[in-house]
N, CA, C and O of each residue as an XYZ file, in Angstrom:
612
protein
N      57.127    -64.896    -39.907
C      57.775    -63.914    -40.734
C      58.533    -62.934    -39.855
O      58.167    -62.651    -38.715
N      59.574    -62.449    -40.428
C      60.379    -61.475    -39.694
C      59.764    -60.093    -39.852
O      58.820    -59.887    -40.615
N      60.320    -59.175    -39.120
C      59.793    -57.814    -39.121
C      59.988    -57.147    -40.484
O      59.113    -56.409    -40.937
N      61.098    -57.389    -41.127
C      61.340    -56.777    -42.444
C      60.424    -57.383    -43.508
O      59.975    -56.684    -44.417
N      60.149    -58.680    -43.392
C      59.221    -59.302    -44.344
C      57.808    -58.744    -44.172
O      57.085    -58.578    -45.155
N      57.411    -58.456    -42.941
C      56.105    -57.875    -42.698
C      56.008    -56.475    -43.309
O      54.972    -56.106    -43.863
N      57.084    -55.701    -43.207
C      57.096    -54.364    -43.804
C      56.985    -54.453    -45.327
O      56.269    -53.672    -45.955
N      57.697    -55.407    -45.904
C      57.659    -55.578    -47.354
C      56.253    -55.995    -47.790
O      55.744    -55.498    -48.795
N      55.626    -56.901    -47.042
C      54.265    -57.335    -47.377
C      53.275    -56.171    -47.272
O      52.390    -56.032    -48.117
N      53.421    -55.334    -46.237
C      52.535    -54.187    -46.098
C      52.702    -53.231    -47.274
O      51.718    -52.695    -47.785
N      53.941    -53.017    -47.703
C      54.172    -52.127    -48.843
C      53.601    -52.733    -50.125
O      53.031    -52.018    -50.950
N      53.754    -54.045    -50.293
C      53.198    -54.686    -51.481
C      51.669    -54.603    -51.500
O      51.067    -54.344    -52.543
N      51.060    -54.821    -50.356
C      49.599    -54.758    -50.277
C      49.118    -53.335    -50.541
O      48.157    -53.135    -51.283
N      49.779    -52.347    -49.940
C      49.348    -50.966    -50.177
C      49.590    -50.550    -51.623
O      48.798    -49.789    -52.180
N      50.670    -51.034    -52.245
C      50.920    -50.738    -53.661
C      49.863    -51.392    -54.538
O      49.377    -50.773    -55.485
N      49.505    -52.625    -54.238
C      48.460    -53.317    -54.991
C      47.118    -52.588    -54.863
O      46.399    -52.420    -55.848
N      46.790    -52.162    -53.649
C      45.553    -51.428    -53.413
C      45.546    -50.113    -54.190
O      44.539    -49.755    -54.800
N      46.667    -49.396    -54.167
C      46.766    -48.137    -54.890
C      46.635    -48.349    -56.394
O      45.951    -47.581    -57.070
N      47.289    -49.391    -56.927
C      47.187    -49.679    -58.361
C      45.764    -50.082    -58.756
O      45.292    -49.705    -59.828
N      45.088    -50.831    -57.912
C      43.723    -51.226    -58.239
C      42.788    -50.016    -58.239
O      41.897    -49.926    -59.084
N      42.977    -49.094    -57.311
C      42.159    -47.880    -57.293
C      42.458    -47.028    -58.516
O      41.541    -46.471    -59.119
N      43.709    -46.921    -58.886
C      44.074    -46.123    -60.055
C      43.535    -46.749    -61.339
O      43.136    -46.029    -62.254
N      43.517    -48.062    -61.419
C      42.990    -48.695    -62.632
C      41.482    -48.497    -62.731
O      40.955    -48.363    -63.835
N      40.783    -48.477    -61.611
C      39.340    -48.207    -61.644
C      39.064    -46.788    -62.110
O      38.129    -46.564    -62.879
N      39.855    -45.831    -61.663
C      39.624    -44.454    -62.078
C      40.030    -44.250    -63.530
O      39.490    -43.360    -64.188
N      40.961    -45.043    -64.053
C      41.323    -44.917    -65.465
C      40.179    -45.371    -66.350
O      39.970    -44.793    -67.416
N      39.430    -46.391    -65.942
C      38.270    -46.834    -66.699
C      37.188    -45.767    -66.646
O      36.496    -45.534    -67.637
N      37.040    -45.124    -65.506
C      36.022    -44.095    -65.379
C      36.349    -42.891    -66.255
O      35.429    -42.222    -66.727
N      37.626    -42.593    -66.490
C      37.982    -41.448    -67.316
C      37.536    -41.653    -68.756
O      37.232    -40.679    -69.445
N      37.489    -42.880    -69.222
C      37.046    -43.125    -70.584
C      35.545    -42.915    -70.735
O      35.042    -42.880    -71.858
N      34.811    -42.773    -69.616
C      33.372    -42.566    -69.661
C      33.005    -41.089    -69.529
O      31.844    -40.776    -69.268
N      33.952    -40.180    -69.700
C      33.650    -38.759    -69.623
C      33.783    -38.217    -68.224
O      32.872    -37.539    -67.748
N      34.870    -38.485    -67.551
C      35.070    -38.077    -66.178
C      35.595    -36.643    -66.074
O      35.743    -36.121    -64.969
N      35.880    -35.997    -67.221
C      36.462    -34.670    -67.168
C      35.584    -33.669    -66.445
O      36.095    -32.658    -65.963
N      34.284    -33.906    -66.349
C      33.379    -32.985    -65.688
C      33.376    -33.154    -64.169
O      32.915    -32.259    -63.461
N      33.874    -34.269    -63.655
C      33.769    -34.551    -62.231
C      35.115    -34.406    -61.548
O      36.166    -34.373    -62.188
N      35.050    -34.321    -60.250
C      36.237    -34.203    -59.420
C      36.872    -35.581    -59.240
O      36.173    -36.519    -58.857
N      38.181    -35.738    -59.503
C      38.814    -37.057    -59.329
C      38.754    -37.564    -57.897
O      38.726    -38.773    -57.667
N      38.733    -36.654    -56.935
C      38.600    -37.075    -55.542
C      37.239    -37.691    -55.277
O      37.113    -38.634    -54.496
N      36.223    -37.151    -55.935
C      34.885    -37.723    -55.762
C      34.785    -39.097    -56.409
O      34.056    -39.961    -55.923
N      35.517    -39.304    -57.504
C      35.501    -40.619    -58.155
C      36.054    -41.662    -57.192
O      35.482    -42.743    -57.052
N      37.145    -41.349    -56.538
C      37.735    -42.270    -55.572
C      36.773    -42.513    -54.411
O      36.588    -43.651    -53.978
N      36.170    -41.452    -53.917
C      35.203    -41.578    -52.830
C      33.978    -42.385    -53.280
O      33.421    -43.170    -52.512
N      33.577    -42.178    -54.522
C      32.430    -42.899    -55.071
C      32.693    -44.400    -55.123
O      31.850    -45.202    -54.720
N      33.877    -44.771    -55.625
C      34.203    -46.196    -55.781
C      34.425    -46.871    -54.428
O      33.995    -48.006    -54.222
N      35.088    -46.182    -53.514
C      35.454    -46.824    -52.249
C      34.395    -46.714    -51.161
O      34.350    -47.555    -50.264
N      33.536    -45.686    -51.222
C      32.587    -45.502    -50.136
C      31.130    -45.555    -50.601
O      30.340    -46.341    -50.077
N      30.774    -44.722    -51.583
C      29.362    -44.593    -51.944
C      28.790    -45.853    -52.596
O      27.642    -46.209    -52.330
N      29.553    -46.521    -53.429
C      29.033    -47.746    -54.064
C      28.799    -48.854    -53.038
O      27.733    -49.469    -53.059
N      29.760    -49.140    -52.129
C      29.467    -50.161    -51.109
C      28.300    -49.779    -50.189
O      27.503    -50.635    -49.803
N      28.207    -48.491    -49.842
C      27.082    -48.046    -49.010
C      25.771    -48.196    -49.789
O      24.748    -48.566    -49.214
N      25.800    -47.911    -51.089
C      24.607    -48.101    -51.919
C      24.197    -49.554    -52.008
O      23.006    -49.865    -52.013
N      25.178    -50.457    -52.080
C      24.877    -51.890    -52.093
C      24.209    -52.309    -50.793
O      23.219    -53.041    -50.807
N      24.749    -51.846    -49.668
C      24.152    -52.176    -48.365
C      22.752    -51.577    -48.270
O      21.837    -52.224    -47.761
N      22.576    -50.347    -48.754
C      21.252    -49.715    -48.711
C      20.251    -50.484    -49.571
O      19.080    -50.602    -49.209
N      20.709    -51.007    -50.711
C      19.816    -51.795    -51.570
C      19.406    -53.088    -50.874
O      18.236    -53.467    -50.916
N      20.353    -53.765    -50.239
C      20.040    -55.015    -49.541
C      19.142    -54.781    -48.336
O      18.197    -55.537    -48.114
N      19.425    -53.743    -47.558
C      18.581    -53.437    -46.398
C      17.194    -52.998    -46.859
O      16.191    -53.378    -46.254
N      17.130    -52.204    -47.921
C      15.839    -51.779    -48.461
C      15.010    -52.939    -48.949
O      13.790    -52.947    -48.786
N      15.671    -53.936    -49.559
C      14.950    -55.125    -50.007
C      14.377    -55.889    -48.812
O      13.238    -56.355    -48.853
N      15.170    -56.010    -47.758
C      14.685    -56.703    -46.554
C      13.529    -55.948    -45.911
O      12.552    -56.561    -45.480
N      13.631    -54.627    -45.844
C      12.544    -53.825    -45.272
C      11.288    -53.925    -46.148
O      10.173    -54.003    -45.633
N      11.474    -53.923    -47.461
C      10.332    -54.051    -48.381
C       9.596    -55.363    -48.147
O       8.365    -55.393    -48.118
N      10.347    -56.446    -47.981
C       9.712    -57.743    -47.723
C       8.996    -57.702    -46.377
O       7.907    -58.260    -46.238
N       9.599    -57.042    -45.381
C       8.989    -56.978    -44.056
C       7.712    -56.160    -43.999
O       6.784    -56.506    -43.267
N       7.655    -55.072    -44.768
C       6.479    -54.206    -44.697
C       5.484    -54.480    -45.821
O       4.510    -53.743    -45.972
N       5.710    -55.514    -46.600
C       4.795    -55.775    -47.711
C       3.362    -56.084    -47.260
O       2.437    -55.727    -47.990
N       3.112    -56.726    -46.104
C       1.705    -56.872    -45.688
C       1.035    -55.521    -45.415
O      -0.134    -55.327    -45.748
N       1.772    -54.595    -44.812
C       1.206    -53.263    -44.581
C       1.039    -52.509    -45.893
O       0.095    -51.738    -46.059
N       1.959    -52.737    -46.821
C       1.854    -52.109    -48.132
C       0.629    -52.635    -48.873
O      -0.032    -51.890    -49.596
N       0.332    -53.908    -48.694
C      -0.864    -54.470    -49.325
C      -2.120    -53.797    -48.783
O      -3.057    -53.536    -49.538
N      -2.146    -53.514    -47.485
C      -3.294    -52.797    -46.921
C      -3.356    -51.369    -47.444
O      -4.443    -50.834    -47.666
N      -2.201    -50.753    -47.643
C      -2.181    -49.381    -48.156
C      -2.566    -49.329    -49.629
O      -2.935    -48.265    -50.127
N      -2.489    -50.449    -50.334
C      -2.847    -50.485    -51.754
C      -4.334    -50.643    -51.990
O      -4.778    -50.562    -53.135
N      -5.122    -50.867    -50.948
C      -6.558    -51.086    -51.117
C      -7.250    -49.844    -51.679
O      -7.967    -49.962    -52.672
N      -7.067    -48.646    -51.083
C      -7.734    -47.480    -51.689
C      -7.018    -47.026    -52.956
O      -5.845    -47.334    -53.168
N      -7.743    -46.292    -53.792
C      -7.147    -45.789    -55.027
C      -6.019    -44.853    -54.676
O      -6.129    -44.181    -53.650
N      -4.971    -44.749    -55.412
C      -4.681    -45.173    -56.774
C      -3.997    -46.526    -56.858
O      -3.489    -46.855    -57.930
N      -3.949    -47.323    -55.821
C      -3.431    -48.694    -55.834
C      -1.957    -48.759    -56.258
O      -1.564    -49.711    -56.932
N      -1.151    -47.793    -55.889
C       0.249    -47.793    -56.312
C       1.232    -47.798    -55.146
O       2.366    -47.342    -55.290
N       0.812    -48.303    -54.009
C       1.683    -48.300    -52.837
C       2.903    -49.185    -53.043
O       3.998    -48.828    -52.607
N       2.739    -50.347    -53.704
C       3.878    -51.224    -53.943
C       4.894    -50.555    -54.859
O       6.099    -50.667    -54.632
N       4.431    -49.871    -55.876
C       5.349    -49.197    -56.800
C       6.113    -48.081    -56.098
O       7.318    -47.926    -56.297
N       5.412    -47.306    -55.278
C       6.072    -46.200    -54.574
C       7.103    -46.711    -53.571
O       8.229    -46.214    -53.532
N       6.726    -47.699    -52.760
C       7.633    -48.191    -51.726
C       8.814    -48.937    -52.339
O       9.923    -48.876    -51.810
N       8.589    -49.642    -53.452
C       9.717    -50.337    -54.080
C      10.668    -49.351    -54.732
O      11.878    -49.575    -54.733
N      10.143    -48.252    -55.294
C      11.031    -47.225    -55.839
C      11.900    -46.619    -54.754
O      13.098    -46.422    -54.958
N      11.317    -46.321    -53.612
C      12.059    -45.675    -52.535
C      13.083    -46.624    -51.921
O      14.226    -46.228    -51.695
N      12.692    -47.869    -51.648
C      13.566    -48.776    -50.905
C      14.513    -49.596    -51.769
O      15.582    -49.977    -51.294
N      14.163    -49.885    -53.022
C      14.979    -50.799    -53.824
C      15.510    -50.142    -55.091
O      16.713    -50.188    -55.349
N      14.635    -49.531    -55.885
C      15.024    -49.066    -57.217
C      16.004    -47.896    -57.147
O      17.024    -47.920    -57.835
N      15.722    -46.866    -56.329
C      16.606    -45.714    -56.273
C      17.996    -46.065    -55.743
O      18.981    -45.665    -56.364
N      18.131    -46.798    -54.619
C      19.479    -47.175    -54.190
C      20.169    -48.128    -55.173
O      21.385    -48.057    -55.353
N      19.402    -49.013    -55.806
C      19.995    -49.930    -56.786
C      20.499    -49.203    -58.013
O      21.581    -49.513    -58.514
N      19.733    -48.238    -58.511
C      20.174    -47.459    -59.670
C      21.363    -46.593    -59.302
O      22.274    -46.417    -60.111
N      21.371    -46.051    -58.096
C      22.513    -45.240    -57.652
C      23.773    -46.090    -57.571
O      24.867    -45.599    -57.847
N      23.636    -47.344    -57.200
C      24.788    -48.215    -57.039
C      25.234    -48.836    -58.357
O      26.430    -48.855    -58.645
N      24.310    -49.341    -59.159
C      24.683    -50.168    -60.301
C      24.531    -49.496    -61.661
O      25.212    -49.900    -62.604
N      23.675    -48.497    -61.806
C      23.405    -47.909    -63.111
C      24.124    -46.580    -63.300
O      24.564    -46.267    -64.407
N      24.247    -45.801    -62.243
C      24.829    -44.463    -62.306
C      26.285    -44.526    -62.749
O      27.043    -45.358    -62.252
N      26.690    -43.656    -63.683
C      28.104    -43.625    -64.090
C      29.003    -43.207    -62.925
O      28.584    -42.455    -62.044
N      30.222    -43.694    -62.931
C      31.157    -43.377    -61.853
C      31.445    -41.889    -61.865
O      31.776    -41.318    -62.904
N      31.315    -41.262    -60.698
C      31.581    -39.842    -60.552
C      30.357    -38.966    -60.699
O      30.451    -37.759    -60.476
N      29.214    -39.518    -61.066
C      27.984    -38.744    -61.194
C      27.394    -38.566    -59.807
O      27.278    -39.535    -59.056
N      27.018    -37.341    -59.454
C      26.557    -37.044    -58.098
C      25.038    -37.026    -57.949
O      24.538    -36.721    -56.866
N      24.304    -37.338    -58.987
C      22.845    -37.244    -58.925
C      22.263    -38.323    -58.020
O      22.608    -39.499    -58.140
N      21.369    -37.911    -57.106
C      20.611    -38.859    -56.307
C      19.207    -38.336    -56.178
O      19.061    -37.155    -55.862
N      18.182    -39.087    -56.388
C      18.187    -40.422    -56.968
C      18.547    -40.338    -58.441
O      18.232    -39.360    -59.119
N      19.204    -41.366    -58.917
C      19.677    -41.372    -60.297
C      18.555    -41.822    -61.213
O      17.971    -42.887    -61.017
N      18.255    -41.002    -62.222
C      17.261    -41.349    -63.238
C      17.999    -41.550    -64.554
O      18.663    -40.634    -65.039
N      17.890    -42.725    -65.127
C      18.520    -42.990    -66.415
C      17.750    -42.247    -67.495
O      16.530    -42.365    -67.600
N      18.471    -41.489    -68.284
C      17.832    -40.720    -69.341
C      17.439    -41.648    -70.480
O      18.256    -42.460    -70.913
N      16.214    -41.549    -70.976
C      15.827    -42.417    -72.099
C      16.476    -41.982    -73.405
O      16.405    -42.711    -74.394
N      17.105    -40.812    -73.433
C      17.668    -40.289    -74.667
C      19.128    -40.684    -74.868
O      19.710    -40.348    -75.899
N      19.729    -41.378    -73.926
C      21.131    -41.777    -74.046
C      21.312    -43.001    -74.923
O      22.424    -43.279    -75.371
N      20.249    -43.733    -75.173
C      20.357    -44.990    -75.895
C      19.616    -44.895    -77.221
O      18.619    -44.182    -77.343
N      20.122    -45.628    -78.214
C      19.452    -45.683    -79.499
C      18.237    -46.599    -79.400
O      18.224    -47.564    -78.635
N      17.228    -46.276    -80.187
C      16.067    -47.147    -80.241
C      16.370    -48.306    -81.174
O      16.943    -48.116    -82.246
N      15.989    -49.489    -80.770
C      16.204    -50.665    -81.602
C      15.182    -50.715    -82.718
O      15.518    -51.034    -83.859
N      13.950    -50.407    -82.403
C      12.879    -50.416    -83.399
C      12.120    -49.103    -83.288
O      12.002    -48.554    -82.193
N      11.609    -48.594    -84.386
C      10.827    -47.354    -84.302
C       9.563    -47.567    -83.481
O       8.986    -48.654    -83.475
N       9.144    -46.516    -82.791
C       8.009    -46.622    -81.888
C       6.663    -46.660    -82.613
O       5.701    -47.210    -82.078
N       6.572    -46.086    -83.828
C       5.283    -45.994    -84.482
C       4.863    -47.275    -85.190
O       3.694    -47.409    -85.553
N       5.758    -48.204    -85.395
C       5.405    -49.473    -86.038
C       5.002    -50.472    -84.972
O       5.844    -50.984    -84.235
N       3.725    -50.740    -84.897
C       3.265    -51.719    -83.922
C       2.986    -53.027    -84.647
O       2.450    -53.041    -85.755
N       3.348    -54.093    -84.017
C       3.144    -55.409    -84.600
C       1.899    -56.007    -83.962
O       1.829    -56.189    -82.747
N       0.929    -56.307    -84.797
C      -0.312    -56.909    -84.321
C      -0.368    -58.345    -84.801
O       0.071    -58.642    -85.912
N      -0.901    -59.241    -83.980
C      -1.011    -60.625    -84.436
C      -1.999    -60.722    -85.603
O      -2.971    -59.971    -85.683
N      -1.729    -61.640    -86.475
C      -2.583    -61.825    -87.648
C      -3.923    -62.406    -87.208
O      -3.980    -63.386    -86.465
N      -4.987    -61.787    -87.679
C      -6.325    -62.218    -87.310
C      -6.800    -63.297    -88.276
O      -6.619    -63.178    -89.488
N      -7.397    -64.333    -87.743
C      -7.935    -65.416    -88.556
C      -9.402    -65.103    -88.857
O     -10.221    -65.094    -87.938
N      -9.752    -64.847    -90.122
C     -11.141    -64.475    -90.424
C     -12.107    -65.654    -90.361
O     -13.318    -65.432    -90.362
N     -11.633    -66.884    -90.306
C     -12.507    -68.060    -90.344
C     -12.773    -68.624    -88.954
O     -12.795    -69.842    -88.773
N     -12.972    -67.768    -87.994
C     -13.259    -68.236    -86.633
C     -14.734    -68.580    -86.561
O     -15.576    -67.755    -86.916
N     -15.068    -69.784    -86.107
C     -16.488    -70.147    -86.034
C     -17.194    -69.314    -84.968
O     -16.599    -68.945    -83.955
N     -18.440    -69.030    -85.208
C     -19.230    -68.237    -84.266
C     -19.581    -69.089    -83.057
O     -19.879    -70.277    -83.177
N     -19.540    -68.468    -81.906
C     -19.882    -69.157    -80.669
C     -21.392    -69.055    -80.491
O     -21.947    -67.957    -80.530
N     -22.066    -70.196    -80.295
C     -23.521    -70.114    -80.126
C     -23.867    -69.405    -78.828
O     -23.172    -69.545    -77.822
N     -24.947    -68.645    -78.868
C     -25.380    -67.932    -77.680
C     -25.964    -68.915    -76.682
O     -26.714    -69.824    -77.040
N     -25.608    -68.715    -75.436
C     -26.134    -69.585    -74.387
C     -27.565    -69.182    -74.078
O     -27.876    -67.997    -73.953
N     -28.424    -70.172    -73.955
C     -29.822    -69.890    -73.643
C     -30.010    -69.988    -72.143
O     -29.411    -70.830    -71.473
N     -30.848    -69.116    -71.638
C     -31.102    -69.146    -70.205
C     -31.926    -70.391    -69.865
O     -32.773    -70.805    -70.656
N     -31.688    -70.980    -68.711
C     -32.449    -72.177    -68.345
C     -33.915    -71.825    -68.115
O     -34.259    -70.694    -67.773
N     -34.763    -72.825    -68.314
C     -36.203    -72.633    -68.118
C     -36.459    -72.377    -66.645
O     -35.882    -73.018    -65.767
N     -37.327    -71.435    -66.407
C     -37.660    -71.094    -65.026
C     -38.634    -72.121    -64.466
O     -39.688    -72.371    -65.050
N     -38.280    -72.707    -63.342
C     -39.176    -73.672    -62.693
C     -39.705    -73.053    -61.414
O     -38.984    -72.312    -60.746
N     -40.935    -73.337    -61.064
C     -41.487    -72.743    -59.839
C     -40.814    -73.317    -58.606
O     -40.445    -74.491    -58.587
N     -40.654    -72.510    -57.594
C     -40.020    -72.929    -56.367
C     -41.042    -73.694    -55.534
O     -42.095    -73.158    -55.190
N     -40.737    -74.921    -55.216
C     -41.651    -75.745    -54.425
C     -41.389    -75.643    -52.938
O     -42.195    -76.100    -52.128
N     -40.253    -75.040    -52.572
C     -39.938    -74.862    -51.165
C     -39.323    -76.068    -50.515
O     -39.142    -76.059    -49.297
N     -38.981    -77.137    -51.268
C     -38.421    -78.334    -50.677
C     -36.896    -78.265    -50.558
O     -36.293    -79.161    -49.967
N     -36.272    -77.242    -51.094
C     -34.807    -77.138    -51.011
C     -34.136    -78.023    -52.019
O     -34.737    -78.399    -53.025
N     -32.913    -78.354    -51.762
C     -32.151    -79.170    -52.689
C     -32.517    -80.569    -52.457
O     -31.999    -81.462    -53.128
């Protein structure tokens, strides 16, 4: 390629990159971006999300590596070492990367349970139908006690 063709290609690539960034921020504006800084939205899409993805992948690898030590830490009560370490290494970076709305600065990101409609009311519990004709289980009788003769098995 000639020098002028290279310049044209560079301009086309930079224009394409600029249009793709602008289209991403236009989608974010429909999600209530008026409260956030547009510069932060650009920084969020280009820097924080990829860094969050890398942090999630590295955290997953570290979690797998330290899981034997985590198992030892889970022996004493309250037995929640796996839950704590997975929240720190996997869940928080993953939610920051994939669940958090674009332009939201909260870290760690906690999804509010009040943002979504309930599909079914909470007070109606569904219980399986009980069969009243279940036969009674006979009680097991203890074996007869035999005197120990000392001969072994």
